[in-house]
C-alpha positions in Angstrom: 130.2 58.7 170.7 127.1 56.6 170.9 126.9 54.0 168.1 123.2 54.8 167.7 124.1 58.4 166.7 126.5 57.1 164.1 123.8 54.9 162.6 121.1 57.6 162.6 121.1 58.1 158.9 120.2 54.5 158.2 116.9 54.9 160.1 116.3 58.6 159.5 113.0 59.2 157.5 114.1 62.7 156.6 117.5 61.6 155.3 116.1 58.8 153.2 113.4 61.0 151.7 115.8 63.8 150.8 118.3 61.3 149.4 115.6 59.7 147.2 114.5 63.2 146.2 118.0 64.2 145.2 118.6 61.0 143.2 115.4 61.6 141.1 115.9 65.4 140.9 119.4 65.0 139.5 118.0 62.8 136.7 115.3 65.3 135.9 117.9 68.1 136.0 120.1 66.2 133.5 117.2 65.7 131.2 116.0 69.3 131.3 119.6 70.7 131.2 119.7 70.6 127.4 117.4 73.6 127.4 119.1 75.3 130.4 116.3 74.5 132.9 116.5 72.7 136.2 113.7 70.6 137.6 113.0 73.1 140.4 112.6 75.8 137.8 110.3 73.6 135.7 108.1 72.8 138.6 107.9 76.5 139.6 107.1 77.6 136.1 104.6 74.8 135.6 102.9 75.9 138.8 102.7 79.4 137.6 101.2 78.2 134.3 98.4 76.4 136.1 97.3 79.4 138.1 96.8 83.0 137.6 99.5 85.4 138.8 100.5 84.6 142.4 102.3 86.6 145.0 105.5 85.3 146.6 103.6 84.1 149.7 101.0 82.3 147.6 103.7 80.6 145.5 105.6 79.6 148.6 102.5 78.0 150.1 101.7 76.2 146.9 105.2 74.9 146.4 105.9 74.1 150.1 108.9 76.4 150.2 110.0 79.1 152.5 109.9 82.6 151.0 113.7 83.1 151.2 114.4 79.9 149.2 111.7 80.8 146.7 113.1 84.3 146.2 116.5 82.8 145.5 114.9 80.4 143.0 112.9 83.2 141.2 116.0 85.4 140.5 117.4 83.3 137.7 113.9 83.1 136.1 113.5 86.8 136.3 117.0 87.4 134.8 116.3 85.0 132.0 113.1 86.9 131.2 110.9 83.7 131.8 108.8 85.3 134.6 107.9 88.9 135.5 106.3 90.8 138.3 103.0 92.5 137.6 102.4 96.1 138.5 99.6 96.4 141.0 98.3 99.2 143.2 99.3 97.5 146.4 103.1 97.7 146.5 103.3 95.2 149.4 102.2 92.4 147.1 104.1 91.5 143.9 102.4 88.9 141.8 104.6 86.8 139.5 103.6 85.5 136.1 105.1 83.7 133.1 106.2 85.9 130.2 105.8 84.9 126.6 109.5 83.8 126.7 108.7 81.7 129.8 105.7 80.1 128.1 108.0 79.2 125.2 110.6 77.5 127.3 107.9 75.7 129.2 106.6 74.4 125.9 110.1 73.1 125.0 110.5 71.6 128.5 107.2 69.8 128.7 108.0 67.0 126.1 111.4 66.5 127.8 109.7 66.2 131.2 107.0 64.0 129.9 109.5 61.6 128.3 111.5 61.4 131.5 108.3 61.0 133.5 107.4 58.0 131.3 110.8 56.5 131.9 110.2 56.8 135.7 106.8 55.1 135.3 108.3 52.4 133.1 111.1 51.7 135.6 108.9 51.5 138.7 105.6 50.7 137.2 102.5 52.9 136.9 100.7 51.5 139.9 103.7 52.0 142.2 104.3 55.6 141.0 100.6 56.5 141.5 100.7 54.9 144.9 103.8 56.9 145.8 102.2 60.1 144.7 99.3 59.4 147.1 101.8 58.6 149.8 103.8 61.8 149.2 100.6 63.8 149.5 99.8 62.0 152.8 103.3 62.9 154.0 102.8 66.5 153.1 99.4 66.7 154.8 100.4 64.7 157.9 103.7 66.5 158.4 101.7 69.7 159.0 100.7 68.2 162.4 104.3 67.8 163.5 105.7 70.3 165.9 
């Protein structure tokens, strides 16, 4: 086996980005776990709260997820009664929205998220975090040009 192949993870942009993402996500999951919520669920529900009801396709585009993964992530939220589908005349499209119960859990989650967010900003510095957010958005936009 070529030694360059063995060392691929040390120089792999994707691996480093995913590893950093997992490290931070695990901490947010731990913080939100006290109310039975994961960071992915919080982000999904926060996105729903910001916008009117969205279809699966619209949510997938907004969150940068494929529809299959999103469907899998929506199921526990539906079972918990935190989100619901709206009845519309076009059966091909099922908009999702937060329920009252979902809005309540999001109200409980927001201060926990905000406290942890502040810890992240304190640890790394506000300017660094703000610069990283800009860079993450650049990565998102530029990666659309990759084949």
